[in-house]
C-alpha positions as CSV (number, residue, x, y, z in Angstrom):
1,M,98.1,98.7,196.0
2,A,99.1,100.3,192.9
3,K,96.3,100.5,190.1
4,K,96.4,98.3,187.3
5,S,96.9,101.3,184.8
6,T,100.0,102.3,186.8
7,I,101.4,98.8,187.0
8,I,100.8,98.5,183.2
9,Q,102.6,102.0,182.4
10,A,105.6,100.9,184.6
11,R,105.9,97.7,182.5
12,Y,105.9,99.4,179.2
13,D,108.6,102.1,180.6
14,A,111.2,99.5,181.5
15,A,110.5,97.6,178.1
16,H,110.4,100.5,176.0
17,C,111.9,103.6,177.6
18,R,115.0,105.4,178.8
19,T,115.1,108.1,181.4
20,Y,118.0,110.5,181.6
21,G,118.2,113.4,184.1
22,L,120.1,116.6,183.8
23,K,121.4,118.4,186.6
24,L,121.8,122.4,186.1
25,N,123.7,124.6,188.0
26,L,121.3,128.0,189.1
27,E,124.6,130.0,188.3
28,K,126.7,128.8,185.9
29,D,123.9,127.1,183.7
30,A,121.4,130.2,183.7
31,D,121.5,130.5,180.1
32,I,120.4,127.2,179.2
33,I,118.0,127.2,182.0
34,E,116.4,130.2,180.7
35,K,116.4,128.9,177.2
36,L,114.5,125.9,178.2
37,A,112.0,127.7,180.1
38,S,111.2,129.5,176.9
39,V,110.5,126.5,174.8
40,P,107.0,124.9,174.8
41,S,108.5,121.3,174.8
42,M,112.0,120.8,177.0
43,Q,112.0,117.1,175.6
44,G,111.0,118.1,172.0
45,Y,113.9,121.0,171.9
46,I,116.5,118.8,173.1
47,K,115.5,115.6,170.9
48,Q,115.5,118.2,168.0
49,L,119.1,119.2,169.1
50,I,120.1,116.0,169.2
51,R,118.9,114.9,165.9
52,E,120.2,118.0,164.2
53,D,123.9,117.4,165.5
54,I,123.2,113.6,164.3
55,A,122.5,114.8,160.8
56,R,125.4,117.0,160.7
57,T,127.9,114.5,161.9
58,C,126.7,111.8,159.9
59,S,126.3,114.0,156.8
60,E,129.3,112.1,154.8
61,S,127.4,108.8,154.7
62,V,123.8,110.3,154.8
63,P,122.1,112.7,152.1
64,V,120.9,116.1,153.5
65,S,117.4,114.9,152.0
66,F,117.0,112.1,154.4
67,A,118.1,114.0,157.7
68,P,115.4,114.1,160.1
69,K,112.7,116.6,159.5
70,K,109.9,118.1,161.6
71,R,106.8,116.4,160.1
72,K,103.4,117.5,160.9
73,K,101.4,114.8,163.1
74,Y,98.8,114.4,160.4
75,M,99.4,114.5,156.6
76,S,97.2,114.7,153.6
77,L,97.2,112.1,150.9
78,D,98.9,114.5,148.7
79,E,101.6,115.2,151.3
80,I,101.9,111.6,152.0
81,Y,102.3,110.7,148.1
82,S,104.9,113.7,147.7
83,F,106.9,112.5,150.8
84,L,107.1,108.8,149.4
85,Q,107.8,109.6,146.0
86,E,110.6,112.1,147.1
87,Q,112.0,109.1,149.0
88,A,111.4,106.6,146.2
89,D,113.2,109.0,143.8
90,N,116.2,109.2,146.0
91,Q,116.6,105.5,146.9
92,P,114.6,103.6,144.3
93,E,116.1,100.3,145.6
94,K,114.8,100.8,149.3
95,Y,111.3,102.1,148.2
96,D,111.0,99.5,145.2
97,G,107.3,99.1,144.8
98,V,106.3,102.6,146.3
99,Y,104.4,103.7,143.5
100,D,102.4,101.0,142.8
101,L,101.3,101.1,147.0
102,L,100.4,104.7,146.4
103,N,98.4,104.0,143.1
104,A,96.5,101.2,144.5
105,L,96.0,103.2,147.8
106,T,94.8,106.0,145.7
107,G,92.4,104.3,144.0
108,K,91.0,102.4,147.1
109,L,90.4,106.1,148.7
110,M,88.7,107.3,145.4
111,G,86.4,104.1,145.3
112,Y,87.8,102.5,142.4
113,E,88.2,98.8,142.1
114,P,91.5,97.4,141.9
115,D,92.7,95.9,138.3
116,N,93.4,92.5,138.8
117,G,94.0,91.8,135.1
């Protein structure tokens, strides 16, 4: 009988994931095999290339500043603030109210009481 965690993982994968296989010829695709072996994360590298291609092909409709960027896993409050401020400046209609949110968050983290007046 399968472990409960295995069953749970299989259900999650079926609902939220897709798997794509890639068959490479050892002779004809040696350059690709060598490159994939040299990167720390094959999956991450392939995803990055695809996202860069999407950004290039959609550049007419999507500003360069909104192209996918490699972001750090953990960001400081200043980095989050700068990122959101840049997004709000570029698309104010999409990020309406972001400054109020950032000011409230900053005040909360610094221990200030919100101004309800």
